NULO-222493 format. One record per residue (C-alpha): x, y, z; residue in one letter. Coordinates in steps of 0.001 Angstrom, whole numbers, padded with zeros to 6 digits, always signed. Each point is the difference from the previous one (the first is absolute). Layout:
BEGIN
XYZA...
This chain:
BEGIN
+175834+086365+086162X-001067-001069+003501X+000627+003605+001231X-002346+001359-002797X-002784-002577+000962X+000255+000984+003576X-000397+003624-000793X-003063-000614-002321X-001700-002095+002875X+000749+002682+002426X-001244+002776-002317X-003373-001743-000850X-000493-001164+003544X+000366+003594+001125X-002435+001206-002681X-002590-002658+001153X+000423+001141+003592X-000567+003596-001094X-002927-000899-002135X-001588-001886+003074X+000613+002994+002203X-001750+002394-002552X-002824-002502-000258X-000451-000125+003747X+000175+003755+000345X-002787+000639-002682X-002103-002871+001338X-000001+001410+003540X-000870+003547-001292X-002908-001702-002031X-001199-001630+003200X+000024+003395+001850X-002043+001521-002741X-002477-002882+000072X-000477+000287+003769X-000529+003687-000358X-002614-000754-002583X+001950+001818-002763X-000731-002794-002436X+001083+001820-003155X+003537+000560+001311X-000008-003481+001394X-000769-001515-003418X+002690+002081-001686X+002568-001137+002558X-000997-003767-000284X+000376+000346-003748X+003479+001387+000437X+000763-003043+002254X-000982-002220-003062X+002350+002044-002221X+002770-001057+002436X-001159-003605+000406X-002824-001067-002432X-000305-003316+001805X-000781+001405+003476X-003090-001651+001302X-000595+002359+002824X-000164+003004-002395X-002264-001925-002432X-002242-000925+002717X-000434+003503+001557X-000522+001504-003491X-002775-002601-000468X-001610+000997+003343X-000016+003726-001004X-001548-000702-003449X-002739-002063+001926X-000528+002886+002319X-000444+002189-003104X-002593-002340-001373X+002180-001313-002754X-000678-003587+000721X+001433-001614-003106X+003371+001898+000205X+000136-000636+003771X-000575-003733-000382X+002657-000162-002724X+002593+001461+002385X-001068-002124+002826X+000322-003126-002181X+003456+001101-001057X+001077+000369+003652X-001182-003562+000702X+002052-001283-003067X+003071+001686+001328X-000541-001187+003624X-001813-003278-000328X+000014-000819+003704X-001273+003267+001373X-003391-000868+001711X-001226+003625+000217X+000476+000578-003671X-001773-003269-000773X-002899+000877+002346X-000585+003339-001668X+000081-001545-003496X-002460-002869+001159X-002314+002661+001349X+000086+001937-003219X-001028-003120-002052X-002633-000999+002485X-001465+003467-000027X-000361-000357-003872X-001274-003508+000513X+002790-001361-002082X+000235-003440+001407X+002311-001411-002624X+002703+002696+000849X-000585-000031+003792X+000466-003846+000352X+003731-000214-000831X+000688+002972+002181X-001858-001574+002946X+001809-003365-000656X+003296+001820+000309X-001062+001680+003209X-001159-003351+001463X+003365-001504-000718X+001725+002884+001801X-002438+000023+002954X-001024-003544+000317X-001876+000450+003266X-002474+002754-001296X-003306-001864-000336X-001650+003133-001232X+002004-000100-003297X-000922-003629-000402X-003730+000777+000582X+000224+002665-002602X+001663-002433-002377X-002757-002653+000659X-002572+002592-000930X+001753+001122-003205X+000585-003521-001243X-003730-000734+000626X-000849+003168-002036X+001942-001048-002955X-001368-003601+000272X+003176-001749+001104X-001535-001906+002828X+002895-002342+000477X+002333+002767+000769X-002683+001708+002168X-000159-003271+002059X+003752-000014+000175X+000098+003428+001477X-002609-001057+002586X+002008-003158+000780X+003034+002265+000783X-002154+002184+002290X-000978-003201+001914X+003653-000995+000357X+000622+003419+001721X-003121+000305+002041X-001588-003429+000248X-003549-000956-001020X-002598+002703+000179X-003666+000150-001028X+000427+002863-002414X+002868-001637-001951X-001663-003478-000003X-003417+001252-001130X+001858+001903-002940X+001837-003249-000921X-003373-001849+000060X-001403+002591-002399X+002921-000202-002339X-000074-003786-000102X-003722+000091-000574X+000412+002437-002960X+002581-002535-001422X-002587-002764+000238X+001997-001977+002629X-002652-000452+002610X+001767-002781+001974X+003080+002245+000508X-002338+002790+000821X-001790-001858+002837X+003323-001301+001219X+000843+003623+000950X-003153+000413+002038X+000410-003319+001760X+003664+000981+000947X-001370+003243+001414X-002537-001868+002125X+002715-002316+001219X+002107+002987+000906X-002867+001455+002130X-002120-003012+001142X-002065+001923+002445X-001012+002757-002358X-003494-000905-001124X-000355+003081-002245X+002738-001385-002179X-001958-003247-000386X-003049+001957-001010X+002044+001608-002746X+001167-003348-001194X-003710-001422+000063X-001109+003144-001911X+002550-000519-002681X-001007-003598-000372X-003616+001210-000392X+001152+002490-002714X+001873-002749-001749X-003216-002148-000061X+001197-002574+002471X-003009+000331+002284X+000503-003335+001830X+003521+000935+001138X-001168+003565+000911X-002817-001370+002113X+002421-002366+001800X+002256+002991+000912X-002982+002011+001125X-001212-002811+002226X+003385-000322+001589X+000021+003773+000871X-003643-000280+001294X+001167-002758+002398X+002918+001901+001338X-001454+003603+000031X-003763-000044-000501X-000310+003792+000212X+002593+000794-002512X-001147+003289-001796X+001802-000762-003281X-001719-003425-000189X-003373+001553+000649X+000470+002473-002800X+001217-002630-002517X-002879-002202+000866X-002443+002941-000486X+001571+000723-003430X-000402-003629-000979X-003647-000033+000997X-000840+003154-001925X+002049-000999-003116X-001673-003390-000012X-003458+001683+000066X-000992-001203+003470X-001468+003413+000939X-002170-001268+002804X+002922-001735+001790X+002125+003009-000735X-002449+002407+001671X-000525-002347+002945X+003805-000360+000608X+000739+003722-000490X-002707+000858+002573X+001137-002658+002448X+003539+001418-000100X-001172+003561+000073X-001945-000399+003205X+002101-002667+001742X+001118+001604+003281X+003569-001343-000456X+000522+001241-003530X+002869+002563-000024X-000825+003579-001042X+002245-000145-003163X-002125-003015-001244X-003189+001841+000676X+001236+003013-001935X+000815-002250-003010X-003348-001511+000065X-001791+003429+000250X+002051+001019-003004X-001354-002851-001933X-003567+000900+001163X+000649+003584-001118X+001133-001244-003376X-003236-002071-000343X-002135+003136+000979X+001793+001908-002893X-001114-002665-002372X-003517-000399+001543X-001470+002899+002067X-002922-002150+001243X+002361-001711+002580X+000862+003336+001564X-002327-000540+003067X+001895-003191+000773X+003285+001872+000114X-001628+002702+002280X-001205-002804+002218X+003560-001526+000120X+001497+003291+000986X-002645+000397+002723X+000621-003455+001380X+003699+000202+000014X+000213+003607+001465X-002369-000900+002848X+002950-001861+001318X+002928+001653+001788X+002650+001048-002668X+003653-000730+000479X+000930+002213-003137X-001574+002370-002411X+000204-002158-003135X-003700-001001-000114X-001020+003610+000755X+002143+001260-002857X-001521-002599-002394X-003466+001200+001114X+001017+003654-000756X+001216-001087-003464X-003421-001636-000611X-001889+003084+001213X+001985+002209-002375X-000650-002437-002944X-003829-000372+000821X-000250+003752+000375X-001351-000122+003558X-000528+003363+001743X+003159+001737+001121X-001154-000046+003463X-000113-003743+000079X+003637-000011-001342X+000973+002466+002691X-001542-002162+002722X+002035-002986-001312X+003187+002008-000162X-000528+001167+003569X-000200-003614+001064X+003259-000702-001799X+001763+002664+002165X-001403-001645+003115X+001851-003149-000869X+003008+001600-001807X+000320+003721+001040X+002756+000732-002517X-001697-001650-003086X+000873+002244-002874X-002857-001250-002280X-002567+000913+002697X+001688+003368+000685X+000057+000941-003632X-003642-000942-000646X-001134+001829+003111X+002015+003139-000972X-001585+000112-003359X-003473-000547+001487X+000251+002915+002600X+001667+002221-002612X-002969-000622-002374X-002335+000855+002794X+001843+003083+000920X+000285-001217+003517X+002928+001898+001460X-000018-001894+003304X-000190-003318-001736X+003001+000915-002291X+001904+001206+003079X-000611-003171+001972X+001161-002326-002833X+002824+002178-000964X+001272-000058+003632X-000411-003749+000125X+001984-000362-003251X+002778+002327+001171X+000304-002118+003361X+000522-003285-001874X+001685+001341-003213X+001724+003333+000764X+002003-000208-003262X-003224+000026-002120X-000221+003699-000889X-003644-000467-001285X-001231-000163+003585X+001825+003221+000771X-001433+001629-003046X-003611-000750+000955X+000425+000676+003699X+001714+003357-000860X-003043+000966-002294X-002497-001093+002724X+001861+002064+002673X+000218+002996-002297X-003810+000049-000757X-000592-000049+003784X+002382+003161+000140X+002690-001881+001896X+002623+001369-002201X+003121-000418+002126X-000814-003719+000639X-000756-000574-003659X+003260+001582-001034X+001937-002078+002497X-001612-003264-001243X+000837+000788-003623X+003511+000964+000809X+000549-003342+001908X-001620-001876-003034X+002594+001565-002310X+002798-000750+002331X-000655-003799+000406X-001511-000753-003433X+001367-003014-001877X+001866+000212-003323X-002876-001821-001694X-002685+002680+000582X-001497+001555-003120X+001241+003396-001093X-003597+001060-000444X-000781-000730+003672X+003242+001856+001271X-001066+003006-002289X-003490+000054+001559X+001367-000054+003546X+002324+002956-000798X-003017+001797-001663X-002213-000431+003092X+002981+001089+002230X+000297+003164-002163X-003712+000722+000494X+000349-000414+003773X+003123+002257+000259X-001941+002741-002000X-002884-000176+002322X+002414+000409+002862X+001520+003058-001573X+003373-001744-000942X+000126+001147-003631X+003692-000800-000453X-000492-003515+001302X-003139-000394-002030X+001525+000922-003246X+002989-002224+000651X-002387-002903+000606X-001815+000702-003220X+003290+000042-001911X+000824-003486+001594X-003445-001254-001064X+000698+001103-003729X+003365-001677+000084X-001647-003312+000770X-002969+000474-002320X+000146+002993-002426X-003677-000326-000963X-001498+000037+003545X-002847+002270-000973X-001327+000631+003513X+003501+001188+001093X+000413+001947-003277X-003336+001825+000645X+000606+000891+003605X+003621+001083-000551X-001005+002167-002967X-002905+001540+001978X+002064+000850+003093X+002610+001567-002164X-002582+002119-001712X-001272+001199+003382X+003538+001206+000800X+000282+001503-003525X+003241-001836-000479X+001293-002215-002834X-003185+000619-001899X+001347-001439-003294X+000954-003126+001791X-003365-000110+001652X-001813+000391-003316X+001996-002862-001519X-000611-002332+002887X-003876+000958+000178X-000322-000408-003857X+001334-003715+000315X-002920-000694+002526X-002714+001315-002449X+001370-001914-002923X-000428-003181+002133X-003317+000946+001541X-001578+002639-002259X-003390-000201+001841X+001412+000362+003560X-001306+003290+001345X+002612+000284+002770X+002872-000307-002522X-001808+002405-002453X-000421+002495+002817X+003634-000178+000817X+000996+000622-003541X-002405+002848-000469X+001226+001589+003228X+003602-000210-001064X-000843+001774-003278X-001877+002553+002095X+003041+000552+002192X+002102+000486-003170X-002425+002731-001178X-001305-002144-002922X-003720+000617+000952X-001553-000846-003389X+001505-003486+000001X-000629-000459+003682X-003728+000782-000597X-000061-002717-002793X+001140-002615+002413X-002043+001245+002992X-003251-000191-002063X+000610-003790-000020X-000080+000082+003747X-002701+002501+000712X-002226+000632-002939X-001739+003426+000500X-002801-000964-002309X-001283-002506+002596X-002691+001242+002442X+000892+000871+003568X-001849-003118+001224X+002064-002199-002343X+003214+001459+001121X-000913-000258+003798X-001363-003561-000334X+003303-001299-001676X+001711-001568+002941X+003372-000112-001911X+000134+003801-000237X+001460+001206+003167X-000377+003648+001023X+003670+000789-000793X-000368-001088-003577X-002934+002263-000510X+001879+002810+001644X+002846-000541-002435X-002475+000234-002934X-001131+003299+001379X+003549+001224+000276X+000664-000871-003574X-003163+001697-001299X+000829+003099+002088X+003405+000386-001781X-001627-000658-003335X-002156+003145+000691X-003303-001849+000599X-000804+001236+003536X-003592-000926+000004X+000721-003698-000690X+002950+000277+002441X-002374+001250+002772X-002476-002796-000631X+002602-002623+000289X+001497+001452+003145X-003458+000054+001593X-000596-003676-000988X+003469-000966+001463X-001035+001638+003294X-003352-001683-000152X+001751-003467-000245X+001060+000576+003549X+002589-002922-000108X+002915+002015+001570X+002317-000369-003075X-000096+003801-001048X+002581+002683+000721X-000494+002471+002802X-000075+002613-002702X-003391-001216-001486X-002174+002271+002195X+002080+003082-000934X-000210-000935-003689X-003796-000168+000201X-000301+003213+002110X+002199+002073-002239X-001082-001811-003225X+003626-000359-001194X+002824-002565+000049X+002733+000277+002856X+003142-002107+000170X
């Protein structure tokens, strides 16, 4: 009998070892597939692992992650929960489950998971902080306070935790316990007058004005220029209807030579808010800016405030430009000023201004591709094509991961235009392709790409498709209509080409009307003549070719004179 028992133990033990070996093999294969991003095979292999051992938490957990990746949140959460039930002390499983509950704002389910995590990792105050927040959310302030007490045991007394405990005690109606928290905080940091102002302010909000004034008087004795005290006092004067005293104190602080810049900015913001309610006091705010800015500036904060006010009050752009220029004198790399000035010079079509500000921006913020974009355009318009291409290429190399795809697409589009002007067709078309990867509806890129393909007589079907997308978005844009008509012309579809070209150059208009239209460049009128010539209307074609020549804007082809002389179309 003993011999039989021994044989059975040996047999089942051997089978258990073999099953574990099989499990390990398939689990490792599943991991390989997951790392290779072959998720379908990985899922099948993890499931086979569960066939071998239905209780295996690691397989349950990884299946759950795969379902979450496939956006099957409920199934994924179920598997993660099962993994946590099988391995109750695994902090990684618990943290994933807690995050899933928190993302769904399911506080009731998240709390026990976080409590388990807190028991396993007792020194993680971030878990306790999350617990305190969740207990407060579900209305269990006692447990929220308990979680905060546990944080204090780990990290000591801190303003953030103490103020939160104060709030919770106040919600419970236990004002004495609430103020004990603040008093303890003041005793912990006896020289921090800002904390005492917080205490006094809370007394004020609780209706205990006498005790609040005692605290404020103590702060005033020890630190007469305390900014927080000044602001609290101002709030009290305004809320109690003492407008004259409020205005007098605000102006005294605003113009006092020892008032710090950040206090002045806060006071100017309150002035700004008053102007938004009552525009008649705008001149007082203008006078305040004039007085303060007549003094030497240590930082750009007040100038930035003035700029914001100028935008709000719709002052002339030139005035805003002047202020932003002053900002750069104090803070040469200030992004607010650089952006405003860039928009100003761009709106004015001031190439030199755009170039100056873009270069400044690149010097201080080389990773900001917007400065490279505008500088590249400014240089290209000045025919400095090599310099423009170099700037744009550098911008693409050093751009941050947070830059918008639209901007990256525009940079590639401009780079394509520059390459084409340089005669580098291959590089130009590659740049256009990149632009469309980042933004498939970049219509300026679509138009130029389509037009240049049509000039080569290549990929005309693709060119037509791209061009048609532009006129669907901007059906009145004569440049895009001309491109589409020209592509149809290159495909030999002259009748349809004429239909679209008539929207660009209407032959029913008089010569004077066509010549006076500044949007109608000579090459557009020449294209219209080419279309009419191939539709068999030579008289109209000749008239349009002559008008194109009369435009004299150097946009027409070298063949125009030959077309007029021979009275026929030449390729």
